[in-house]
KOLKOLDO-578263 format. One record per residue (C-alpha): x, y, z; residue number from 1; residue in one letter. Coordinates in nm, 2 decimals. Layout:
((X,Y,Z),NUM,'A'),
...
//
This chain:
((19.18,16.65,14.91),1,'M'),
((19.38,16.39,15.08),2,'Y'),
((19.18,16.43,15.40),3,'I'),
((18.86,16.38,15.20),4,'F'),
((18.99,16.06,15.04),5,'I'),
((19.11,15.93,15.38),6,'I'),
((18.76,16.01,15.53),7,'S'),
((18.58,15.83,15.25),8,'I'),
((18.82,15.53,15.28),9,'T'),
((18.76,15.51,15.66),10,'I'),
((18.38,15.54,15.61),11,'T'),
((18.38,15.26,15.35),12,'L'),
((18.60,15.04,15.56),13,'L'),
((18.37,15.10,15.86),14,'G'),
((18.07,15.00,15.65),15,'I'),
((18.24,14.69,15.52),16,'A'),
((18.34,14.59,15.88),17,'A'),
((17.98,14.63,15.99),18,'I'),
((17.85,14.42,15.70),19,'Q'),
((18.12,14.15,15.70),20,'Q'),
((18.20,14.12,16.07),21,'I'),
((17.96,14.28,16.31),22,'L'),
((17.63,14.18,16.15),23,'L'),
((17.73,13.81,16.10),24,'P'),
((17.85,13.81,16.47),25,'L'),
((17.52,13.94,16.58),26,'L'),
((17.34,13.67,16.38),27,'A'),
((17.55,13.40,16.54),28,'R'),
((17.47,13.55,16.88),29,'H'),
((17.09,13.56,16.82),30,'A'),
((16.83,13.45,16.57),31,'M'),
((17.06,13.30,16.31),32,'G'),
((17.02,13.54,16.03),33,'D'),
((17.11,13.91,15.99),34,'V'),
((16.76,14.07,15.92),35,'P'),
((16.61,13.87,16.22),36,'S'),
((16.90,13.95,16.45),37,'S'),
((16.87,14.33,16.37),38,'L'),
((16.50,14.31,16.46),39,'L'),
((16.59,14.12,16.77),40,'W'),
((16.84,14.39,16.87),41,'L'),
((16.58,14.67,16.81),42,'F'),
((16.33,14.47,17.02),43,'N'),
((16.57,14.46,17.31),44,'Q'),
((16.57,14.84,17.33),45,'F'),
((16.19,14.85,17.27),46,'Y'),
((16.08,14.62,17.55),47,'V'),
((16.32,14.78,17.79),48,'R'),
((16.23,15.14,17.71),49,'F'),
((15.85,15.10,17.68),50,'F'),
((15.78,14.80,17.90),51,'H'),
((16.07,14.78,18.15),52,'H'),
((16.06,14.40,18.10),53,'V'),
((16.19,14.17,18.37),54,'Q'),
((16.25,13.80,18.32),55,'A'),
((16.24,13.52,18.57),56,'F'),
((16.34,13.15,18.53),57,'G'),
((16.58,13.22,18.24),58,'K'),
((16.80,12.93,18.35),59,'D'),
((16.52,12.72,18.20),60,'T'),
((16.56,12.87,17.85),61,'V'),
((16.81,12.71,17.61),62,'P'),
((17.09,12.96,17.55),63,'R'),
((17.17,12.86,17.20),64,'V'),
((17.06,12.99,16.86),65,'V'),
((16.95,12.65,16.73),66,'F'),
((16.80,12.45,17.02),67,'P'),
((16.63,12.18,16.80),68,'G'),
((16.26,12.13,16.78),69,'K'),
((16.08,12.31,17.06),70,'L'),
((15.73,12.44,17.14),71,'I'),
((15.70,12.76,17.35),72,'V'),
((15.36,12.76,17.52),73,'V'),
((15.28,13.09,17.68),74,'C'),
((14.97,13.22,17.87),75,'K'),
((14.84,13.51,17.66),76,'H'),
((14.78,13.85,17.83),77,'Q'),
((14.86,14.11,17.57),78,'S'),
((14.92,14.16,17.19),79,'P'),
((15.29,14.24,17.27),80,'I'),
((15.35,13.90,17.44),81,'D'),
((15.55,13.76,17.14),82,'P'),
((15.79,14.05,17.16),83,'L'),
((15.84,14.02,17.54),84,'L'),
((15.91,13.64,17.52),85,'V'),
((16.13,13.67,17.21),86,'Q'),
((16.34,13.93,17.38),87,'S'),
((16.46,13.67,17.63),88,'Q'),
((16.54,13.40,17.38),89,'C'),
((16.84,13.38,17.14),90,'K'),
((16.65,13.14,16.91),91,'F'),
((16.38,13.25,16.67),92,'K'),
((16.03,13.16,16.78),93,'I'),
((15.78,13.13,16.49),94,'R'),
((15.46,13.23,16.66),95,'W'),
((15.12,13.11,16.56),96,'L'),
((14.93,13.44,16.56),97,'M'),
((14.57,13.54,16.49),98,'A'),
((14.54,13.72,16.15),99,'R'),
((14.36,14.02,16.30),100,'E'),
((14.66,14.11,16.52),101,'Y'),
((14.90,14.12,16.22),102,'M'),
((14.85,14.49,16.14),103,'I'),
((15.01,14.62,15.81),104,'P'),
((15.24,14.87,15.98),105,'S'),
((15.44,14.58,16.13),106,'L'),
((15.47,14.38,15.81),107,'D'),
((15.85,14.38,15.84),108,'L'),
((15.82,14.21,16.18),109,'V'),
((15.58,13.95,16.06),110,'W'),
((15.80,13.88,15.75),111,'K'),
((16.13,13.84,15.92),112,'Y'),
((15.98,13.69,16.24),113,'G'),
((15.83,13.43,16.00),114,'E'),
((15.50,13.45,16.19),115,'I'),
((15.24,13.18,16.10),116,'I'),
((14.90,13.34,16.06),117,'P'),
((14.60,13.14,16.19),118,'V'),
((14.23,13.18,16.23),119,'A'),
((14.10,13.21,16.59),120,'R'),
((13.82,12.96,16.53),121,'D'),
((14.09,12.68,16.51),122,'G'),
((13.98,12.57,16.16),123,'Q'),
((14.30,12.68,15.99),124,'D'),
((14.47,12.35,15.90),125,'S'),
((14.73,12.53,15.68),126,'A'),
((14.88,12.70,15.98),127,'G'),
((14.90,12.38,16.17),128,'L'),
((15.07,12.20,15.88),129,'R'),
((15.33,12.48,15.86),130,'S'),
((15.40,12.46,16.23),131,'A'),
((15.44,12.08,16.22),132,'L'),
((15.67,12.11,15.91),133,'R'),
((15.88,12.37,16.09),134,'H'),
((15.91,12.14,16.40),135,'L'),
((16.02,11.85,16.18),136,'R'),
((16.30,12.07,16.05),137,'N'),
((16.41,12.13,16.41),138,'D'),
((16.25,12.47,16.44),139,'G'),
((16.09,12.65,16.73),140,'V'),
((15.71,12.72,16.74),141,'I'),
((15.53,12.96,16.98),142,'G'),
((15.17,12.90,17.08),143,'I'),
((14.92,13.09,17.29),144,'F'),
((14.71,12.79,17.40),145,'P'),
((14.39,12.97,17.50),146,'E'),
((14.35,13.09,17.14),147,'G'),
((14.34,13.46,17.23),148,'G'),
((14.33,13.71,17.52),149,'I'),
((14.06,13.58,17.75),150,'K'),
((13.88,13.76,18.04),151,'Q'),
((13.94,13.75,18.33),152,'P'),
((14.31,13.76,18.24),153,'R'),
((14.42,13.62,18.57),154,'E'),
((14.27,13.27,18.51),155,'A'),
((14.37,12.97,18.31),156,'I'),
((14.11,12.92,18.04),157,'H'),
((14.05,12.61,17.83),158,'P'),
((14.31,12.54,17.56),159,'F'),
((14.25,12.52,17.19),160,'A'),
((14.21,12.16,17.08),161,'E'),
((14.51,12.15,16.86),162,'G'),
((14.77,12.25,17.12),163,'V'),
((14.79,11.91,17.29),164,'G'),
((14.77,11.73,16.95),165,'A'),
((15.07,11.93,16.81),166,'M'),
((15.28,11.84,17.11),167,'I'),
((15.18,11.47,17.11),168,'A'),
((15.23,11.44,16.74),169,'H'),
((15.57,11.62,16.72),170,'S'),
((15.72,11.48,17.05),171,'K'),
((15.88,11.82,17.09),172,'A'),
((15.98,11.94,17.44),173,'P'),
((15.77,12.23,17.57),174,'V'),
((15.90,12.56,17.72),175,'L'),
((15.62,12.68,17.94),176,'L'),
((15.60,13.05,18.01),177,'A'),
((15.36,13.32,18.13),178,'T'),
((15.36,13.70,18.13),179,'V'),
((15.21,13.96,18.36),180,'D'),
((15.20,14.34,18.41),181,'G'),
((15.15,14.39,18.04),182,'T'),
((14.95,14.66,17.86),183,'P'),
((14.57,14.63,17.92),184,'M'),
((14.48,14.74,17.57),185,'N'),
((14.38,14.44,17.34),186,'D'),
((14.46,14.63,17.02),187,'E'),
((14.81,14.57,16.88),188,'M'),
((14.87,14.93,16.76),189,'D'),
((14.76,15.08,17.09),190,'D'),
((14.93,14.82,17.32),191,'A'),
((15.26,14.87,17.14),192,'M'),
((15.29,15.22,17.28),193,'F'),
((15.12,15.17,17.62),194,'E'),
((15.40,15.18,17.87),195,'R'),
((15.41,14.90,18.12),196,'S'),
((15.63,14.71,18.37),197,'H'),
((15.59,14.37,18.21),198,'S'),
((15.73,14.04,18.35),199,'K'),
((15.81,13.72,18.16),200,'V'),
((15.83,13.40,18.37),201,'R'),
((15.97,13.08,18.23),202,'F'),
((15.82,12.81,18.44),203,'I'),
((15.96,12.48,18.31),204,'E'),
((16.11,12.29,18.02),205,'L'),
((15.90,11.98,17.99),206,'I'),
((15.97,11.65,17.81),207,'H'),
((15.64,11.47,17.80),208,'F'),
((15.64,11.09,17.79),209,'P'),
((15.64,10.94,17.44),210,'E'),
((15.30,10.79,17.49),211,'D'),
((15.14,11.09,17.65),212,'A'),
((14.80,11.17,17.49),213,'T'),
((14.69,11.52,17.38),214,'K'),
((14.44,11.53,17.67),215,'S'),
((14.70,11.44,17.93),216,'E'),
((14.94,11.70,17.78),217,'I'),
((14.67,11.97,17.79),218,'T'),
((14.57,11.89,18.14),219,'K'),
((14.93,11.88,18.26),220,'G'),
((15.01,12.22,18.10),221,'L'),
((14.70,12.39,18.25),222,'R'),
((14.77,12.25,18.59),223,'E'),
((15.13,12.36,18.58),224,'R'),
((15.03,12.71,18.48),225,'L'),
((14.77,12.73,18.75),226,'S'),
((15.02,12.62,19.02),227,'K'),
((15.29,12.86,18.90),228,'A'),
((15.06,13.17,18.88),229,'T'),
((14.81,13.09,19.15),230,'G'),
((14.54,13.16,18.90),231,'W'),
((14.23,12.94,18.89),232,'P'),
((14.14,12.69,18.62),233,'L'),
((13.83,12.81,18.43),234,'V'),
((13.63,12.54,18.25),235,'E'),
//
């Protein structure tokens, strides 16, 4: 009887320690809140086991949980790109994501990742307003500037019109990134389980001049991506 009581007590103390100490420590280490930090931890195992992810240029990435307003601009290669990039950042990135990629089986990820759904045609002003509001509150936004996965993948396609405008309007610094070696399947539910040897490369943390126009910003980002990857600019 005493052994049973001691076992229950130890179990309860262990659960309390996890809830009151370990989980808050994890949240302070990454993402800022417990549900998001647990998803972040699960994602670490996922991207390493399924995609053998390698990261380059990590010294460019702010190593804090709350870096202030920031826009992550990443060349889009695969539906799993947000998971690959997020795995290398301690801060939560609220991605702008096409609605059709947000499959119901990953609703928990969309919810706690606070993903902002948008329409691919660029006519979704509600998504843009949500992103700008988040930036005003010193949050981090993630954008795939080409508006989707374009073919050929190894080329820098034209950017969606709102990308340069958001950066110019918010005056937020830009963390420029690209990915490679990702799953070739364009469907989220298939790409999730297609093994790969993916690479994430952080190219530069850019502070554009206060008076930079949206066109100048867009041109500068595309040229930087082309130079870093060796991929041609496609008009």
